[in-house]
C-alpha positions in Angstrom: 84.6 -99.5 -138.7 87.8 -97.6 -138.0 89.6 -99.5 -140.7 86.8 -99.0 -143.2 86.4 -95.3 -142.4 90.2 -94.8 -142.7 90.0 -96.2 -146.2 86.8 -94.3 -147.0 85.0 -97.5 -148.1 81.2 -97.7 -148.6 78.3 -97.4 -146.1 80.5 -98.2 -143.1 82.5 -95.0 -143.6 79.2 -93.0 -143.4 78.2 -94.7 -140.2 81.6 -94.1 -138.7 81.2 -90.4 -139.4 77.7 -90.4 -137.9 79.0 -92.2 -134.8 81.9 -89.7 -134.5 84.7 -92.3 -134.8 88.1 -90.7 -135.4 90.8 -92.8 -137.0 93.5 -90.2 -136.6 93.9 -90.8 -132.9 96.8 -93.2 -133.1 98.6 -91.0 -135.5 98.4 -87.9 -133.3 100.5 -89.2 -130.3 103.1 -86.6 -129.3 106.7 -87.2 -129.9 109.0 -88.1 -127.0 110.3 -84.5 -127.0 106.8 -83.0 -127.0 105.6 -85.4 -124.2 108.7 -84.4 -122.2 107.8 -80.8 -122.6 104.3 -81.4 -121.4 104.8 -83.8 -118.5 108.6 -84.3 -118.2 108.9 -82.6 -114.8 106.1 -84.7 -113.3 107.5 -87.9 -114.8 111.0 -87.2 -113.4 109.6 -86.4 -109.9 107.4 -89.5 -109.9 110.3 -91.7 -110.8 112.9 -90.1 -108.5 111.9 -92.1 -105.4 112.7 -95.3 -107.3 116.3 -94.2 -107.3 116.7 -92.2 -104.1 114.5 -92.0 -101.0 114.9 -88.2 -101.0 112.8 -88.2 -104.1 109.7 -88.5 -101.9 110.4 -85.1 -100.5 110.7 -83.5 -103.9 107.6 -85.2 -105.1 105.6 -84.0 -102.0 106.9 -80.4 -102.4 105.9 -80.4 -106.1 102.5 -82.0 -105.4 101.8 -79.7 -102.4 100.8 -82.7 -100.3 102.3 -85.8 -98.7 103.6 -88.3 -101.3 105.0 -91.1 -99.1 103.3 -94.5 -99.9 101.4 -96.2 -97.1 103.1 -98.9 -95.0 101.9 -102.1 -96.6 103.8 -104.6 -94.4 100.6 -105.7 -92.7 98.7 -106.3 -95.9 98.3 -110.0 -97.0 100.1 -109.4 -100.3 102.7 -107.1 -98.9 105.5 -109.0 -100.7 104.1 -107.9 -104.1 104.8 -104.2 -103.4 108.2 -102.7 -103.9 109.8 -101.2 -100.9 110.8 -97.5 -101.1 114.6 -97.2 -101.0 116.0 -96.1 -97.7 112.9 -97.1 -95.8 113.2 -99.7 -93.0 110.1 -101.6 -93.7 
């Protein structure tokens, strides 16, 4: 229906309009620069702990709550989870 509506073909285009389908969605993604302006700080803070253990402190301060991941060493699939840098577990 999306493809037919986009081309404006026949009865299907009418049904797509009645159902509220929008075909412009995929053309309205923000650019990398616009996305950085919207969520760049959050993205930097969430990725910082991957490079430096002190990143957890900055993320917690920004979020206003604890941000340290749980200790998963006792979980059956613990080996599937990445270890935070600088942490001894």
